[in-house]
C-alpha positions in Angstrom: 81.7 -237.0 -67.2 79.6 -233.6 -66.5 81.8 -230.8 -65.1 80.6 -227.5 -63.3 82.7 -224.8 -62.5 81.9 -222.8 -59.7 85.1 -220.5 -59.8 87.7 -220.2 -62.3 90.0 -217.2 -60.9 93.7 -216.5 -61.8 96.8 -215.4 -59.3 95.1 -212.3 -59.4 91.3 -213.2 -58.7 90.5 -211.6 -62.1 88.0 -214.6 -63.9 89.1 -216.9 -66.2 87.1 -217.0 -69.4 86.6 -221.1 -70.2 83.7 -223.2 -71.9 82.2 -226.9 -71.2 80.3 -228.3 -73.7 80.0 -231.9 -73.6 82.6 -232.9 -70.8 85.5 -230.8 -72.7 86.9 -228.4 -70.2 88.3 -224.9 -72.7 90.1 -222.3 -70.9 89.5 -218.8 -73.6 92.1 -217.0 -74.5 91.8 -213.1 -74.3 93.6 -212.0 -77.3 91.4 -208.8 -78.2 93.1 -205.1 -77.7 90.8 -202.8 -75.8 88.8 -200.7 -78.8 90.0 -196.8 -78.6 87.4 -193.9 -80.4 86.3 -190.3 -79.8 90.4 -188.8 -79.9 90.1 -185.5 -79.6 91.6 -182.0 -78.3 89.0 -179.8 -77.1 90.9 -177.1 -77.8 92.5 -178.8 -80.5 95.4 -175.2 -80.9 96.9 -174.2 -78.0 99.7 -171.7 -77.3 103.3 -172.5 -76.0 103.0 -172.4 -72.2 106.5 -170.0 -71.5 105.1 -168.6 -68.6 104.6 -165.4 -69.8 100.7 -163.7 -69.1 98.0 -165.0 -71.8 94.3 -164.6 -72.6 92.8 -167.9 -69.5 92.9 -171.1 -71.1 94.5 -170.4 -74.2 97.6 -172.5 -73.3 95.7 -175.9 -71.8 94.1 -178.6 -73.7 91.6 -181.2 -72.8 92.6 -184.3 -74.5 89.7 -187.4 -74.6 89.6 -191.0 -75.9 86.9 -193.8 -75.1 88.4 -197.1 -74.4 86.2 -200.1 -74.4 87.2 -203.6 -73.2 84.2 -205.8 -72.8 86.2 -209.5 -71.5 89.1 -208.2 -68.7 88.7 -204.6 -68.8 91.0 -202.0 -68.5 94.5 -202.4 -66.9 95.6 -198.2 -68.2 95.5 -195.6 -70.4 98.4 -193.3 -71.2 99.4 -191.1 -74.1 103.0 -189.9 -75.3 103.0 -186.0 -74.6 107.2 -186.2 -75.1 106.6 -184.1 -78.2 105.0 -181.3 -76.5 107.4 -181.7 -73.1 105.0 -183.8 -70.8 105.9 -188.0 -70.5 106.4 -190.1 -72.5 103.4 -192.3 -70.3 101.1 -189.7 -69.2 97.9 -191.4 -67.4 94.7 -190.3 -68.5 91.7 -190.5 -66.0 88.4 -192.2 -66.2 85.1 -189.6 -66.3 83.2 -191.2 -63.3 81.3 -194.4 -64.5 82.2 -193.5 -68.6 84.6 -195.7 -71.2 86.0 -191.9 -71.5 89.5 -191.3 -70.3 90.8 -187.7 -70.2 94.0 -185.4 -69.4 94.7 -181.7 -69.6 98.4 -180.5 -70.5 99.8 -177.9 -71.4 102.7 -177.2 -74.4 106.7 -176.6 -73.4 108.0 -177.9 -76.5 107.3 -178.6 -80.0 106.2 -175.0 -80.6 104.8 -174.4 -84.2 103.8 -177.9 -84.7 101.0 -179.9 -85.3 101.8 -182.7 -83.1 100.0 -186.4 -83.0 99.9 -187.7 -79.7 99.6 -191.2 -79.4 97.2 -192.6 -76.5 98.1 -196.6 -75.2 94.7 -198.6 -73.7 96.5 -201.9 -72.2 93.9 -204.2 -70.8 94.3 -206.9 -68.1 95.2 -209.7 -70.0 98.3 -207.4 -71.3 96.7 -207.0 -74.7 97.4 -202.9 -76.1 96.5 -200.7 -78.3 98.2 -197.9 -79.1 96.7 -197.3 -83.0 95.1 -193.8 -82.1 96.7 -190.8 -81.9 95.1 -187.0 -81.0 96.2 -184.1 -83.0 97.2 -181.1 -81.0 98.8 -177.8 -82.8 101.1 -175.8 -80.6 100.9 -172.0 -81.5 104.5 -169.9 -80.3 102.0 -166.3 -79.0 100.9 -164.1 -81.0 102.6 -166.1 -84.2 99.6 -166.6 -86.1 101.7 -167.1 -89.4 104.4 -169.9 -88.1 107.4 -167.4 -88.5 109.5 -168.8 -86.0 110.5 -165.3 -85.6 
């Protein structure tokens, strides 16, 4: 049997991976999670955001991850900011045509603690990778010794 596949798509019009070998037709499942690397915070230590005046930029940081998914593409990338007073599913935005996802944040909670902020990358087939965290330390303004006083 000679099988020729002209177009094979799912209900979302995404291509379905497949193989045709000697008359056998196999639909391949994308079971690979996205690869997440390059997790970083710049700067990795910030002051808590209590609304008081401070030197510009000392209470914000930019969080970055690099996400690669060659098969089905990336559906979304989020980060859990709940430990610093943010959303548990904050979207990370793609920078142009790169694989880098970024979000700029401040911290209104979690003062005098070092946080592991978990990123979650999900592809268009529902595979996800939540094994990477970004380390961020939040200090109380003026408290270089973390004394909580």
